[in-house]
PQR file of N, CA, C, O and H, with PARSE charges and radii, in Angstrom:
ATOM      1  N   MET A   1     -20.943 -26.875 -13.868 -0.4000 1.5000
ATOM      2  CA  MET A   1     -21.084 -26.226 -14.683 -0.0000 2.0000
ATOM      3  C   MET A   1     -20.254 -26.807 -15.904  0.5500 1.7000
ATOM      4  O   MET A   1     -19.250 -26.204 -16.284 -0.5500 1.4000
ATOM      5  N   LYS A   2     -20.602 -27.780 -16.414 -0.4000 1.5000
ATOM      6  CA  LYS A   2     -19.578 -27.641 -18.037 -0.0000 2.0000
ATOM      7  C   LYS A   2     -19.037 -27.229 -18.927  0.5500 1.7000
ATOM      8  O   LYS A   2     -18.205 -26.478 -18.418 -0.5500 1.4000
ATOM      9  H   LYS A   2     -21.417 -28.269 -16.105  0.4000 1.0000
ATOM     10  N   GLY A   3     -18.921 -27.192 -19.932 -0.4000 1.5000
ATOM     11  CA  GLY A   3     -18.600 -26.472 -20.958 -0.0000 2.0000
ATOM     12  C   GLY A   3     -17.127 -25.314 -21.135  0.5500 1.7000
ATOM     13  O   GLY A   3     -16.006 -25.156 -20.651 -0.5500 1.4000
ATOM     14  H   GLY A   3     -19.597 -27.802 -20.345  0.4000 1.0000
ATOM     15  N   ASN A   4     -17.995 -24.733 -22.112 -0.4000 1.5000
ATOM     16  CA  ASN A   4     -16.609 -23.949 -22.868 -0.0000 2.0000
ATOM     17  C   ASN A   4     -15.873 -23.671 -21.589  0.5500 1.7000
ATOM     18  O   ASN A   4     -16.610 -23.630 -20.604 -0.5500 1.4000
ATOM     19  H   ASN A   4     -18.905 -24.861 -22.505  0.4000 1.0000
ATOM     20  N   ILE A   5     -14.360 -23.434 -21.329 -0.4000 1.5000
ATOM     21  CA  ILE A   5     -14.030 -22.807 -20.112 -0.0000 2.0000
ATOM     22  C   ILE A   5     -13.539 -21.620 -20.655  0.5500 1.7000
ATOM     23  O   ILE A   5     -12.880 -20.966 -19.848 -0.5500 1.4000
ATOM     24  H   ILE A   5     -13.761 -23.467 -22.130  0.4000 1.0000
ATOM     25  N   GLU A   6     -13.674 -21.039 -21.988 -0.4000 1.5000
ATOM     26  CA  GLU A   6     -13.340 -19.359 -22.238 -0.0000 2.0000
ATOM     27  C   GLU A   6     -14.952 -18.818 -21.437  0.5500 1.7000
ATOM     28  O   GLU A   6     -15.110 -17.702 -20.940 -0.5500 1.4000
ATOM     29  H   GLU A   6     -14.210 -21.570 -22.644  0.4000 1.0000
ATOM     30  N   GLU A   7     -15.613 -19.503 -21.466 -0.4000 1.5000
ATOM     31  CA  GLU A   7     -17.006 -18.596 -20.983 -0.0000 2.0000
ATOM     32  C   GLU A   7     -17.877 -18.940 -20.002  0.5500 1.7000
ATOM     33  O   GLU A   7     -19.062 -18.632 -19.866 -0.5500 1.4000
ATOM     34  H   GLU A   7     -15.484 -20.409 -21.869  0.4000 1.0000
ATOM     35  N   ARG A   8     -16.794 -19.962 -18.980 -0.4000 1.5000
ATOM     36  CA  ARG A   8     -16.818 -19.901 -17.879 -0.0000 2.0000
ATOM     37  C   ARG A   8     -15.901 -19.026 -17.070  0.5500 1.7000
ATOM     38  O   ARG A   8     -16.491 -18.749 -16.026 -0.5500 1.4000
ATOM     39  H   ARG A   8     -15.832 -20.213 -19.090  0.4000 1.0000
ATOM     40  N   ALA A   9     -14.806 -18.518 -17.103 -0.4000 1.5000
ATOM     41  CA  ALA A   9     -13.972 -18.086 -17.140 -0.0000 2.0000
ATOM     42  C   ALA A   9     -14.471 -17.283 -17.090  0.5500 1.7000
ATOM     43  O   ALA A   9     -14.764 -17.139 -15.903 -0.5500 1.4000
ATOM     44  H   ALA A   9     -14.327 -18.742 -17.951  0.4000 1.0000
ATOM     45  N   CYS A  10     -15.189 -15.809 -18.150 -0.4000 1.5000
ATOM     46  CA  CYS A  10     -14.979 -15.696 -17.566 -0.0000 2.0000
ATOM     47  C   CYS A  10     -16.736 -14.648 -17.135  0.5500 1.7000
ATOM     48  O   CYS A  10     -17.006 -13.449 -17.058 -0.5500 1.4000
ATOM     49  H   CYS A  10     -14.952 -15.925 -19.115  0.4000 1.0000
ATOM     50  N   ASN A  11     -17.686 -16.200 -16.924 -0.4000 1.5000
ATOM     51  CA  ASN A  11     -19.147 -15.648 -15.872 -0.0000 2.0000
ATOM     52  C   ASN A  11     -18.123 -16.121 -15.124  0.5500 1.7000
ATOM     53  O   ASN A  11     -18.739 -17.178 -14.983 -0.5500 1.4000
ATOM     54  H   ASN A  11     -17.466 -17.173 -16.987  0.4000 1.0000
ATOM     55  N   LEU A  12     -16.842 -16.369 -14.340 -0.4000 1.5000
ATOM     56  CA  LEU A  12     -16.211 -16.062 -13.043 -0.0000 2.0000
ATOM     57  C   LEU A  12     -16.465 -15.183 -12.597  0.5500 1.7000
ATOM     58  O   LEU A  12     -17.182 -14.871 -11.646 -0.5500 1.4000
ATOM     59  H   LEU A  12     -16.341 -15.510 -14.454  0.4000 1.0000
ATOM     60  N   ALA A  13     -15.443 -14.318 -13.766 -0.4000 1.5000
ATOM     61  CA  ALA A  13     -14.628 -13.195 -13.627 -0.0000 2.0000
ATOM     62  C   ALA A  13     -15.389 -12.304 -13.243  0.5500 1.7000
ATOM     63  O   ALA A  13     -15.324 -11.890 -12.085 -0.5500 1.4000
ATOM     64  H   ALA A  13     -14.861 -14.571 -14.539  0.4000 1.0000
ATOM     65  N   LEU A  14     -16.475 -11.710 -14.342 -0.4000 1.5000
ATOM     66  CA  LEU A  14     -18.127 -11.091 -13.732 -0.0000 2.0000
ATOM     67  C   LEU A  14     -18.300 -10.731 -12.841  0.5500 1.7000
ATOM     68  O   LEU A  14     -18.183  -9.619 -12.326 -0.5500 1.4000
ATOM     69  H   LEU A  14     -16.528 -12.047 -15.282  0.4000 1.0000
ATOM     70  N   TYR A  15     -18.759 -12.084 -12.381 -0.4000 1.5000
ATOM     71  CA  TYR A  15     -19.105 -12.484 -11.087 -0.0000 2.0000
ATOM     72  C   TYR A  15     -18.603 -12.586  -9.906  0.5500 1.7000
ATOM     73  O   TYR A  15     -19.172 -13.021  -8.905 -0.5500 1.4000
ATOM     74  H   TYR A  15     -18.854 -12.988 -12.799  0.4000 1.0000
ATOM     75  N   ILE A  16     -17.143 -12.044 -10.032 -0.4000 1.5000
ATOM     76  CA  ILE A  16     -16.062 -11.956  -8.830 -0.0000 2.0000
ATOM     77  C   ILE A  16     -16.022 -10.449  -8.807  0.5500 1.7000
ATOM     78  O   ILE A  16     -16.325 -10.009  -7.698 -0.5500 1.4000
ATOM     79  H   ILE A  16     -16.681 -11.691 -10.846  0.4000 1.0000
ATOM     80  N   ILE A  17     -15.679  -9.341  -9.891 -0.4000 1.5000
ATOM     81  CA  ILE A  17     -16.079  -8.320  -9.636 -0.0000 2.0000
ATOM     82  C   ILE A  17     -16.876  -7.466  -9.393  0.5500 1.7000
ATOM     83  O   ILE A  17     -16.756  -6.395  -8.799 -0.5500 1.4000
ATOM     84  H   ILE A  17     -15.433  -9.699 -10.792  0.4000 1.0000
ATOM     85  N   GLU A  18     -18.108  -8.176 -10.082 -0.4000 1.5000
ATOM     86  CA  GLU A  18     -19.482  -7.711 -10.045 -0.0000 2.0000
ATOM     87  C   GLU A  18     -20.063  -7.378  -8.456  0.5500 1.7000
ATOM     88  O   GLU A  18     -20.649  -6.378  -8.042 -0.5500 1.4000
ATOM     89  H   GLU A  18     -18.205  -9.047 -10.565  0.4000 1.0000
ATOM     90  N   ASN A  19     -19.488  -9.142  -7.457 -0.4000 1.5000
ATOM     91  CA  ASN A  19     -20.027  -9.167  -6.164 -0.0000 2.0000
ATOM     92  C   ASN A  19     -19.112  -8.680  -5.462  0.5500 1.7000
ATOM     93  O   ASN A  19     -19.402  -8.690  -4.266 -0.5500 1.4000
ATOM     94  H   ASN A  19     -19.012  -9.954  -7.793  0.4000 1.0000
ATOM     95  N   ARG A  20     -17.702  -8.075  -5.799 -0.4000 1.5000
ATOM     96  CA  ARG A  20     -16.974  -7.561  -5.193 -0.0000 2.0000
ATOM     97  C   ARG A  20     -16.353  -9.142  -3.964  0.5500 1.7000
ATOM     98  O   ARG A  20     -16.151  -9.181  -2.750 -0.5500 1.4000
ATOM     99  H   ARG A  20     -17.465  -8.068  -6.770  0.4000 1.0000
ATOM    100  N   THR A  21     -16.242 -10.179  -5.035 -0.4000 1.5000
ATOM    101  CA  THR A  21     -16.808 -11.655  -3.974 -0.0000 2.0000
ATOM    102  C   THR A  21     -14.679 -12.260  -3.685  0.5500 1.7000
ATOM    103  O   THR A  21     -13.671 -11.573  -3.850 -0.5500 1.4000
ATOM    104  H   THR A  21     -16.406 -10.148  -6.021  0.4000 1.0000
ATOM    105  N   THR A  22     -14.761 -13.210  -3.394 -0.4000 1.5000
ATOM    106  CA  THR A  22     -13.723 -14.066  -3.338 -0.0000 2.0000
ATOM    107  C   THR A  22     -13.372 -14.628  -4.354  0.5500 1.7000
ATOM    108  O   THR A  22     -13.845 -14.127  -5.374 -0.5500 1.4000
ATOM    109  H   THR A  22     -15.580 -13.767  -3.260  0.4000 1.0000
ATOM    110  N   VAL A  23     -12.468 -15.816  -4.551 -0.4000 1.5000
ATOM    111  CA  VAL A  23     -12.399 -16.457  -5.224 -0.0000 2.0000
ATOM    112  C   VAL A  23     -13.450 -17.756  -4.011  0.5500 1.7000
ATOM    113  O   VAL A  23     -14.579 -17.789  -4.500 -0.5500 1.4000
ATOM    114  H   VAL A  23     -12.084 -16.223  -3.723  0.4000 1.0000
ATOM    115  N   ARG A  24     -13.412 -18.491  -3.026 -0.4000 1.5000
ATOM    116  CA  ARG A  24     -13.471 -19.444  -3.145 -0.0000 2.0000
ATOM    117  C   ARG A  24     -14.815 -18.601  -2.622  0.5500 1.7000
ATOM    118  O   ARG A  24     -14.824 -19.256  -1.580 -0.5500 1.4000
ATOM    119  H   ARG A  24     -12.495 -18.464  -2.629  0.4000 1.0000
ATOM    120  N   ALA A  25     -16.078 -17.612  -2.436 -0.4000 1.5000
ATOM    121  CA  ALA A  25     -17.064 -17.480  -2.075 -0.0000 2.0000
ATOM    122  C   ALA A  25     -17.768 -17.445  -4.199  0.5500 1.7000
ATOM    123  O   ALA A  25     -18.989 -17.597  -4.240 -0.5500 1.4000
ATOM    124  H   ALA A  25     -16.070 -17.079  -3.282  0.4000 1.0000
ATOM    125  N   ALA A  26     -17.331 -17.334  -5.139 -0.4000 1.5000
ATOM    126  CA  ALA A  26     -17.281 -17.158  -6.169 -0.0000 2.0000
ATOM    127  C   ALA A  26     -17.543 -19.020  -6.199  0.5500 1.7000
ATOM    128  O   ALA A  26     -18.770 -19.109  -6.144 -0.5500 1.4000
ATOM    129  H   ALA A  26     -16.339 -17.211  -5.107  0.4000 1.0000
ATOM    130  N   ALA A  27     -17.173 -19.954  -6.237 -0.4000 1.5000
ATOM    131  CA  ALA A  27     -16.547 -21.268  -6.185 -0.0000 2.0000
ATOM    132  C   ALA A  27     -17.830 -21.230  -5.743  0.5500 1.7000
ATOM    133  O   ALA A  27     -18.697 -21.097  -6.607 -0.5500 1.4000
ATOM    134  H   ALA A  27     -16.176 -19.881  -6.282  0.4000 1.0000
ATOM    135  N   ARG A  28     -18.151 -21.312  -4.636 -0.4000 1.5000
ATOM    136  CA  ARG A  28     -18.810 -22.052  -3.752 -0.0000 2.0000
ATOM    137  C   ARG A  28     -20.404 -21.272  -4.612  0.5500 1.7000
ATOM    138  O   ARG A  28     -21.460 -21.735  -4.181 -0.5500 1.4000
ATOM    139  H   ARG A  28     -17.447 -21.420  -3.934  0.4000 1.0000
ATOM    140  N   GLN A  29     -20.520 -20.262  -5.650 -0.4000 1.5000
ATOM    141  CA  GLN A  29     -21.919 -20.045  -6.294 -0.0000 2.0000
ATOM    142  C   GLN A  29     -22.601 -21.181  -7.212  0.5500 1.7000
ATOM    143  O   GLN A  29     -23.688 -21.758  -7.179 -0.5500 1.4000
ATOM    144  H   GLN A  29     -19.662 -19.887  -6.000  0.4000 1.0000
ATOM    145  N   PHE A  30     -20.890 -21.266  -8.472 -0.4000 1.5000
ATOM    146  CA  PHE A  30     -21.236 -21.852  -9.361 -0.0000 2.0000
ATOM    147  C   PHE A  30     -20.947 -23.669  -8.877  0.5500 1.7000
ATOM    148  O   PHE A  30     -21.204 -24.535  -9.713 -0.5500 1.4000
ATOM    149  H   PHE A  30     -20.007 -20.797  -8.499  0.4000 1.0000
ATOM    150  N   GLY A  31     -20.559 -23.954  -7.871 -0.4000 1.5000
ATOM    151  CA  GLY A  31     -20.428 -25.446  -6.657 -0.0000 2.0000
ATOM    152  C   GLY A  31     -19.035 -25.775  -7.740  0.5500 1.7000
ATOM    153  O   GLY A  31     -19.626 -26.712  -8.278 -0.5500 1.4000
ATOM    154  H   GLY A  31     -20.350 -23.251  -7.191  0.4000 1.0000
ATOM    155  N   ILE A  32     -18.023 -25.759  -8.290 -0.4000 1.5000
ATOM    156  CA  ILE A  32     -17.051 -25.892  -8.281 -0.0000 2.0000
ATOM    157  C   ILE A  32     -15.517 -25.195  -7.134  0.5500 1.7000
ATOM    158  O   ILE A  32     -15.360 -24.176  -6.462 -0.5500 1.4000
ATOM    159  H   ILE A  32     -17.543 -24.998  -7.854  0.4000 1.0000
ATOM    160  N   SER A  33     -14.685 -26.392  -7.433 -0.4000 1.5000
ATOM    161  CA  SER A  33     -14.060 -25.856  -6.438 -0.0000 2.0000
ATOM    162  C   SER A  33     -12.674 -24.980  -6.465  0.5500 1.7000
ATOM    163  O   SER A  33     -12.055 -25.237  -7.498 -0.5500 1.4000
ATOM    164  H   SER A  33     -14.813 -27.220  -7.979  0.4000 1.0000
ATOM    165  N   LYS A  34     -12.046 -24.083  -5.688 -0.4000 1.5000
ATOM    166  CA  LYS A  34     -11.338 -22.519  -5.476 -0.0000 2.0000
ATOM    167  C   LYS A  34     -10.380 -22.799  -6.991  0.5500 1.7000
ATOM    168  O   LYS A  34     -10.334 -21.949  -7.880 -0.5500 1.4000
ATOM    169  H   LYS A  34     -12.548 -23.875  -4.849  0.4000 1.0000
ATOM    170  N   SER A  35      -9.530 -24.373  -7.085 -0.4000 1.5000
ATOM    171  CA  SER A  35      -8.425 -24.561  -7.831 -0.0000 2.0000
ATOM    172  C   SER A  35      -8.824 -24.373  -9.240  0.5500 1.7000
ATOM    173  O   SER A  35      -8.445 -23.434  -9.941 -0.5500 1.4000
ATOM    174  H   SER A  35      -9.568 -25.064  -6.363  0.4000 1.0000
ATOM    175  N   THR A  36     -10.185 -26.014  -9.876 -0.4000 1.5000
ATOM    176  CA  THR A  36     -11.235 -25.040 -10.873 -0.0000 2.0000
ATOM    177  C   THR A  36     -11.338 -23.696 -11.308  0.5500 1.7000
ATOM    178  O   THR A  36     -11.275 -23.446 -12.512 -0.5500 1.4000
ATOM    179  H   THR A  36     -10.493 -26.776  -9.306  0.4000 1.0000
ATOM    180  N   VAL A  37     -11.540 -22.493 -10.175 -0.4000 1.5000
ATOM    181  CA  VAL A  37     -11.859 -21.560 -10.915 -0.0000 2.0000
ATOM    182  C   VAL A  37     -10.903 -21.051 -10.479  0.5500 1.7000
ATOM    183  O   VAL A  37     -10.998 -19.837 -10.663 -0.5500 1.4000
ATOM    184  H   VAL A  37     -11.591 -22.696  -9.197  0.4000 1.0000
ATOM    185  N   HIS A  38      -9.344 -21.497  -9.628 -0.4000 1.5000
ATOM    186  CA  HIS A  38      -7.881 -20.349 -10.314 -0.0000 2.0000
ATOM    187  C   HIS A  38      -7.603 -21.061 -11.732  0.5500 1.7000
ATOM    188  O   HIS A  38      -7.146 -20.329 -12.610 -0.5500 1.4000
ATOM    189  H   HIS A  38      -9.267 -22.482  -9.479  0.4000 1.0000
ATOM    190  N   THR A  39      -7.837 -22.446 -12.050 -0.4000 1.5000
ATOM    191  CA  THR A  39      -7.366 -22.949 -13.476 -0.0000 2.0000
ATOM    192  C   THR A  39      -7.878 -22.606 -14.770  0.5500 1.7000
ATOM    193  O   THR A  39      -7.301 -22.727 -15.850 -0.5500 1.4000
ATOM    194  H   THR A  39      -8.209 -23.040 -11.337  0.4000 1.0000
ATOM    195  N   ASP A  40      -9.300 -22.060 -14.484 -0.4000 1.5000
ATOM    196  CA  ASP A  40      -9.978 -21.528 -15.132 -0.0000 2.0000
ATOM    197  C   ASP A  40      -9.760 -20.393 -15.847  0.5500 1.7000
ATOM    198  O   ASP A  40     -10.155 -20.053 -16.962 -0.5500 1.4000
ATOM    199  H   ASP A  40      -9.770 -21.962 -13.606  0.4000 1.0000
ATOM    200  N   MET A  41      -8.615 -19.504 -14.500 -0.4000 1.5000
ATOM    201  CA  MET A  41      -8.692 -17.912 -14.900 -0.0000 2.0000
ATOM    202  C   MET A  41      -7.306 -18.373 -15.278  0.5500 1.7000
ATOM    203  O   MET A  41      -6.969 -18.258 -16.457 -0.5500 1.4000
ATOM    204  H   MET A  41      -8.294 -19.781 -13.594  0.4000 1.0000
ATOM    205  N   ILE A  42      -6.578 -18.817 -14.512 -0.4000 1.5000
ATOM    206  CA  ILE A  42      -5.209 -18.858 -16.231 -0.0000 2.0000
ATOM    207  C   ILE A  42      -5.433 -18.958 -17.573  0.5500 1.7000
ATOM    208  O   ILE A  42      -4.818 -18.283 -18.399 -0.5500 1.4000
ATOM    209  H   ILE A  42      -6.852 -18.911 -13.555  0.4000 1.0000
ATOM    210  N   LYS A  43      -6.508 -19.981 -17.915 -0.4000 1.5000
ATOM    211  CA  LYS A  43      -6.240 -20.065 -19.485 -0.0000 2.0000
ATOM    212  C   LYS A  43      -7.206 -19.397 -20.366  0.5500 1.7000
ATOM    213  O   LYS A  43      -7.052 -19.427 -21.587 -0.5500 1.4000
ATOM    214  H   LYS A  43      -7.007 -20.529 -17.244  0.4000 1.0000
TER
END
């Protein structure tokens, strides 16, 4: 899941909100680590 960090963060946030899920579940869905999810959401 490479590309624009802002776009990726928006996609992650949207997925988490729409599916009422956890960071770990979002990481699994997008094929990235939970640390990457946290890092992207901070930026």
